[in-house]
N, C-alpha and C positions, 0 to 999 in steps of 0.2 A: 357463460361464454357469450350470451347475447349482448351483455353490456359492452364487452370488448368490441364485438363486431359493429355495434351501433356507433362506436366512436371513430370507426375507420374513415379516413378522408381519402382523397385521390391517391392511389399508390405512388410512392415516391421512389420506388426501386430499392434494391439492396446493394450494399457496397461490399467490396472484398478488401480485407486488410492487407496492405502491402508489407511484405517482409523485406526490409532493407538489407538484411544480412544474407539473403539467399544468393546474391551475386556480389562477391567481394570486389569485383572490378569496378562497380559503380558506387561503392560505399565511399562517401567523401568525408564523413565525420567519424571520429573515434567512437567506439561503442559507449553508449550512455549519454552522449552529448545532447540528444533530443529529449532527455528526461524520461519520465515514466510513460510507457507506451499504453495504448488502449488495451492490448492483451494483458499487460501487467495489472492494470486496474481490475479487469475481469477476474484474473486469477486471485488477486488480493481479496476482492469481495466474496468470491465463491469459497475460498479457503477459510476466511473469517467466519462465514455463516456455517460452514461445515464444522468448524471447531465448536461453535455454539450449539449446534444441533446434537453433536456427539456427547458433549460434557456439561452443557447447561451454562447459562450466563453467570450464575453465582460462583462458578469455579474458575472463571477466566480473569486474568489480571491484564491491565493495560499499563505499559511502561514507556517513559520518555527519557532519553539520554542526550544531554547537550555537552558541548565542549567547554572545558574550563578556560581560564585566561591563558593565552599562548602568545608567543612572539610571532611576528608576521611570517617569518620563514617556517615556523613550526605549523602554523595553520595550513600553509601550502603543502608541507610534507604530509600532514595528516590527511588532507583531501586526496592527495595522490595515492595514498595507501588505504583509503577508506574501505575498499572491498575486503582487504585482508583483515583490517581491524574489526569489521563487523563479523566476518567469518569466525575469528577467534572468540569474539564475545558469545556468539550463539553456541560455539563448541563448549565453552566453559559453562554456559547456562544449561545446556543439555545434560552435561555430566552431573551438574549440581542437582537438577531435577530428578535424574535417574537414581542418584544416591538417596534422595528423600522419598522415593517411592512414586514419583510422578512420571510423566511422559515427555519426550523431547519434541513437543509440538509448539510451533511458533509461526506467526505471520507478521511481517513488519515492512515498513517502507522508510526511505530516507527523504527528508525534507530540506530543501535549500531555501532559507528565508531571504527573499529578494531585498527587502528594505534594509535589513541589517548588513547584508552582503555588500550592497551598494554604498551604504553609509560608512562602514568601517573598512571597506576594500579588502574583505576577507571572505573565504567560503564558509558561511555560517550554516554548517550541517547539523541536523538533528536526526536522531533515530527514534522512531515510534514503532512499538510492536505489542502484540497481544500473545499470551501464552497460557498454558494450563497451570494456574497458580496454586490450585488445590488438587490433591490426589482424589479426594471425594468429600462430599458435603459433611459438615460437622467437624472436620479436621482443620488443623492450623494451616497457614500459608507455607508454601515450600521454600520461599526465599524472601529475605528481608531487604528493605531499601539499603541498609548498610552493607549487606553482602553483595548486592548488585553493584553498588558504588565501588566496592573494593575490586571487583573484577574489571570494571571500566577503567579505574585508575591504573591498575597493574598493566593493562594492555596499552593504554596511551603512553605511559611512562617508558615502556619498552621501545616505543617508536621515536619519542622525542629525546630520550636519553637523560632525563633529569626528574627529580621529584615534582609532583604536581599537586595543587590544592583542588581537589574534586568535590568539595562540599557543595551541596545544592545543585549538582549536575544530574541527579536522578530523581524521578518521580514515579511511584507505583501506586495504582489505585485499582479497586475492584470495579469490574464492569457492571454497571447497574441496569443498563437497558439493552442496547444492541451492540454486539461485538464489531460488526462491519461498520456500524455508525460511528464508533470511536475512531476508526481509521479513515473514514470517508473524507473528512476535511483536510487530511494531509496528503491525499492522492493528487497533488498538484503536478504540474509538468516537471517540476524539479529545477530545471536550468533556466528559469525565467529571469534572466539578468541581462539587461540591455543598456549600454553596450557591454560585450563580454569583458570579464575581468582579465587582467594581464599580469603575468609575473615575469618582468624583464622581457616582455615581448613574446613570451612562450605560450601564454594562455593558461588558464586554470585546468588542472587535470581533474575533471569532475568524476564522480563515481561511475564505474562501468555498469553497475546495476542499481536500480532505485527501489527494488523490492526483494524480499527474502522470504521463502517459505520452507519449512522443514521438509526434507525429502519424502518421508512417508506420507505426510499430509498432501503434498503436491501431487504425488503419484495417484493417490486416491481420488483427488478432485479431477485431475486430467482424465483419468480412466472413466469417470462418471459424467463428464460433460456431454451434453446433447446440444447440437447446433441446428438451427433452422432459419434459413433466410426469410421464410414466410412469417414466422413469429417475430423476427427482428423488424421486418417491414411493418408489421402491425403495431409494435410498440413505438416505432419511430412516428408512425402516423398519429397515434394517440398523443404522443408528446407534442407534435406540431399543433394539435388542437388545444393544448394547454391543460389537458385533463389527466395526464399521467400522475401528478401528485395525489389525486383523489384515490388512486389504487395502491398507494405506498404507505408503509408505516413511517418512513422518513424520506425526504427528498431534498436534494441540493443541486443547484445549478452553478457552474463556474465559468470563468472567462480566462482565456489564454491571451496574454498581451500581444504576442507576435501575430495573432490571427486577425484578419480584417473584420470590420463590423463591431457592433456593440455586444454581440453574443446573445444568449449564452452559447458557449462552444462545446460544452459537454455537461452531462448530468450524472449524478450518483444517487442511488436510492435503493430501498428494499421493498419489494412487493409484499403486501399484506398476505396473510395465510389464505384468505378467501380468493384474492386475485391470483395468487400463485396456483391454486387449484384450478382456477378457470383457465389459466395458461396451459396447464398440463392437459386438461380436457381438449383444448383447442389443438394442441400439438398432436394428440392421439387422433383427432378427427381429420385434421388437415394434412398432416405429414404421414402418420402411420396408417391412416384410413381404417381405424378400428373403432 
């Protein structure tokens, strides 16, 4: 705990996250237009780490699903119905895993690739998620790339109304290091496209939600979250000194184009086991006074 306290700079104060949906009278944008929220990032990281702690890295799979070649109008139609498309995919995945003796646990986020979106004038949406790919060590994987691709094709075809070539739209790999680390680089703002795309002057209907967590896992994580302005203030102070990466297994800083300055505007990382224990001790001493 001493190391942390030595790094403290002048207190910079704690901030309170504003819930833009608490008063619908002042909400100006459709839900999801601001991309992945800071609360969403925290839930994603916590849920991914929880999945790893409960089942072990070796049993977790990381999957990416991309869109096949579509007509311009079909891209717009798919983006408008993205939330329902993703819901159906996780529903099929959950049923498949249950039949194979697994559990319906998943953590995922949607990524909008700004460069491809602006270059091709389409909503280039990708889905990245981790899930329990093995029931237990030593056993085979619960779902194959071909099976996942089949579910993906079936769902997309039901929305566009024609057969699709979905070859090479899926990628599944075993998580080798950190579960949350695999998702970290995709925790972008999501709707970082400027100027906004337009569809006959109507504007793109971007996803209403940029992250998805299985209900049971989300309930467990939310129930066990502990918040502390004091600890948050301490971590922010250490970050401002440039020392926070020294306490992390991995660390990533990002920039949001719409925000002023050169950044970084946010950071993603995972505290090392030793540093996490130090934080717990600090929390007990400063907040719980035990």
